[in-house]
C-alpha positions in Angstrom: -17.1 6.6 23.9 -15.4 5.7 27.2 -18.5 3.8 28.4 -18.6 1.8 25.1 -14.9 1.0 25.4 -15.4 -0.4 29.0 -18.2 -2.6 27.7 -16.2 -4.0 24.9 -13.2 -4.6 27.1 -15.4 -6.3 29.7 -16.8 -8.6 27.0 -13.3 -9.5 25.7 -12.1 -10.3 29.3 -15.1 -12.5 30.0 -14.7 -14.5 26.7 -11.0 -14.9 27.1 -11.4 -16.2 30.7 -14.2 -18.5 29.5 -12.6 -19.9 26.3 -8.9 -19.1 26.5 -6.8 -18.2 23.4 -8.3 -19.5 20.2 -5.1 -19.6 18.1 -6.9 -18.4 15.0 -6.5 -18.2 11.9 -4.8 -21.6 11.1 -2.4 -21.7 8.2 1.2 -22.4 7.4 1.7 -19.2 5.6 0.1 -15.8 4.9 -0.8 -16.9 1.5 -2.6 -20.0 2.9 -4.5 -17.8 5.2 -5.5 -15.5 2.3 -6.7 -18.5 0.3 -8.7 -19.8 3.3 -10.3 -16.4 3.7 -11.6 -16.6 0.1 -12.7 -20.2 0.4 -14.5 -19.8 3.6 -17.1 -17.5 2.1 -20.6 -19.1 2.7 -19.2 -22.4 4.0 -18.0 -24.2 7.1 -14.4 -24.2 8.0 -14.2 -28.1 7.9 -15.0 -27.9 4.2 -12.3 -25.3 3.7 -9.8 -27.5 5.4 -10.6 -30.3 2.9 -10.2 -27.9 -0.1 -6.8 -26.6 1.3 -5.6 -30.2 1.8 -6.5 -30.9 -1.8 -4.5 -27.8 -3.0 -1.5 -28.9 -1.0 -1.7 -32.5 -2.3 -1.7 -31.1 -5.9 1.1 -28.6 -5.1 -1.2 -25.7 -5.9 -1.0 -23.7 -2.7 1.3 -21.0 -4.0 0.8 -17.8 -6.0 2.7 -19.1 -9.0 0.8 -22.4 -9.1 -2.6 -20.8 -8.7 -1.7 -18.2 -11.4 -0.9 -20.9 -13.9 -3.5 -23.6 -13.2 -6.5 -23.6 -15.5 -9.6 -22.3 -13.7 -11.6 -25.5 -14.4 -8.9 -27.6 -12.8 -8.8 -25.3 -9.8 -12.5 -25.5 -9.4 -12.3 -29.3 -9.3 -9.6 -29.3 -6.6 -11.5 -26.9 -4.3 -14.9 -28.6 -4.8 -15.3 -29.4 -1.0 -15.5 -25.7 -0.2 -18.7 -25.3 -2.2 -19.5 -22.7 -4.9 -16.3 -24.0 -6.4 -16.7 -22.5 -9.8 -17.2 -19.0 -8.3 -14.5 -19.4 -5.7 -12.0 -20.6 -8.4 -12.6 -17.4 -10.3 -12.2 -15.4 -7.1 -8.9 -17.1 -6.3 -7.8 -16.3 -9.9 -8.8 -12.7 -9.5 -6.8 -12.5 -6.3 -3.6 -14.0 -7.7 -3.9 -12.0 -10.9 -4.0 -8.8 -8.7 -1.1 -10.1 -6.6 1.1 -10.5 -9.7 0.0 -7.3 -11.2 0.6 -5.3 -8.1 3.6 -7.0 -6.4 5.0 -9.6 -8.8 3.2 -12.4 -6.9 4.8 -11.4 -3.5 2.2 -11.3 -0.8 4.5 -10.0 1.8 5.5 -7.1 -0.5 1.8 -6.3 -1.0 1.0 -6.5 2.7 3.8 -4.0 3.5 1.5 -1.2 2.4 -0.5 0.9 4.9 -3.8 -0.5 6.2 -6.2 2.0 4.6 -4.5 1.9 1.1 -4.3 -1.8 1.1 -7.9 -2.4 2.3 -9.2 -0.1 -0.5 -7.1 -2.0 -3.1 -8.3 -5.4 -1.8 -11.9 -4.3 -2.0 -11.4 -3.5 -5.7 -10.8 -7.1 -6.5 -13.8 -8.9 -8.0 -15.1 -11.3 -5.3 -13.4 -9.7 -2.3 -15.8 -8.1 0.1 -15.2 -6.3 3.4 -15.1 -9.4 5.6 -12.7 -11.3 3.3 -10.5 -8.2 2.9 -10.3 -7.6 6.7 -9.6 -11.3 7.3 -6.7 -11.2 4.9 -5.4 -7.9 6.4 -5.7 -9.0 10.0 -4.7 -12.7 9.9 -2.3 -12.7 6.9 -1.0 -9.2 7.1 -1.1 -8.5 10.9 -2.9 -5.2 10.3 -5.0 -3.8 13.1 -8.5 -4.1 11.4 -11.5 -5.6 13.0 -13.3 -8.5 11.2 -17.1 -8.4 11.4 -19.2 -11.5 10.7 -22.7 -12.7 11.3 -21.8 -13.8 14.9 -20.5 -10.4 15.8 -23.6 -8.7 14.5 -25.9 -11.1 16.3 -24.1 -10.8 19.6 -24.0 -7.0 19.6 -27.6 -6.6 18.4 -28.9 -8.9 21.0 -27.2 -6.8 23.7 -28.6 -3.5 22.4 -25.2 -2.2 21.2 -26.0 -1.9 17.5 -29.2 -1.6 15.4 -30.1 -4.7 13.5 -29.7 -3.0 10.2 -26.2 -1.8 10.9 -23.8 -2.0 7.9 -20.6 -3.9 7.9 -18.5 -0.7 8.2 -20.7 0.7 11.0 -20.1 -2.4 13.1 -16.4 -2.4 12.2 -16.1 1.3 13.1 -17.8 0.6 16.4 -14.8 -1.6 17.4 -12.2 0.5 15.7 -13.4 3.8 17.3 -13.7 2.3 20.8 -10.6 0.2 21.1 -6.9 0.8 20.6 -5.5 -0.5 17.2 -4.1 -3.8 18.6 -3.6 -6.5 16.0 -3.2 -9.3 18.6 -6.3 -8.3 20.5 -8.4 -7.8 17.3 -7.3 -11.3 16.2 -8.3 -12.9 19.5 -11.4 -10.9 20.0 -12.9 -11.9 16.6 -12.0 -15.5 17.2 -13.7 -15.4 20.6 -16.8 -13.9 19.2 -17.0 -16.6 16.6 -16.6 -19.3 19.3 -19.4 -17.6 21.3 -21.6 -17.6 18.3 -20.9 -21.3 17.6 -21.5 -22.4 21.2 -23.9 -20.1 23.0 -25.3 -17.2 20.9 -26.9 -19.5 18.3 -29.3 -18.3 15.6 -32.0 -20.4 17.2 -32.3 -21.9 20.6 -29.5 -19.8 22.1 -28.1 -20.9 25.5 -28.5 -17.5 27.2 -28.7 -18.8 30.7 -25.3 -20.5 30.4 -23.6 -17.8 28.2 -20.4 -16.2 29.6 -21.6 -12.9 28.1 -24.8 -12.9 30.1 -25.2 -9.5 31.9 -21.8 -8.4 30.4 -23.1 -5.0 29.1 -24.7 -4.3 32.5 -21.2 -3.4 33.9 -21.9 0.3 33.7 -25.7 0.2 34.2 -26.7 -0.7 30.6 -29.7 -3.0 30.6 -29.1 -6.5 29.4 -31.2 -7.9 26.5 
């Protein structure tokens, strides 16, 4: 475990030195962050920004407004985010849950402990582990690690996880090896996303220029 911790801390240090703080997740409120986490499923962030701008322009970016807007109208407003009919339903499910459990008060809901709240978020139709952890970490400041395709790709290519690892197996890899630090988990996930965007690409990766090159060789582990 100590060996794995050193490897993960070394990667974090290298990425932070290479990229600097990422200041992620953007949003004017916890609720905006939660909405963004749902909208960003299967789409690029630039499209989510357009959808959020539309919601703001229509004065719909609040729990009460989303609760009362007809789902067809909501779908039209968030069209830039893609899969807009499905995502409108998911947003509705989320705000219905929010009103049922905490009278529409997100801060009150997020006051619950991490494990209980994570389980409850995962019970919402359309909220999977990555979305739940994004809401918990970025909107709720809870020390949970967000796993995405970039994280899986980077760790697999450096022989740290099997390719078929489940979401929770990869999440637990970080949670078990690192101290529960909300600020670090926030920054670490954002740095991995940036690494995946710029160097560790799905195809034509820039391995020779990558700041993570040779990183997991710090304790004698062979690099991919």
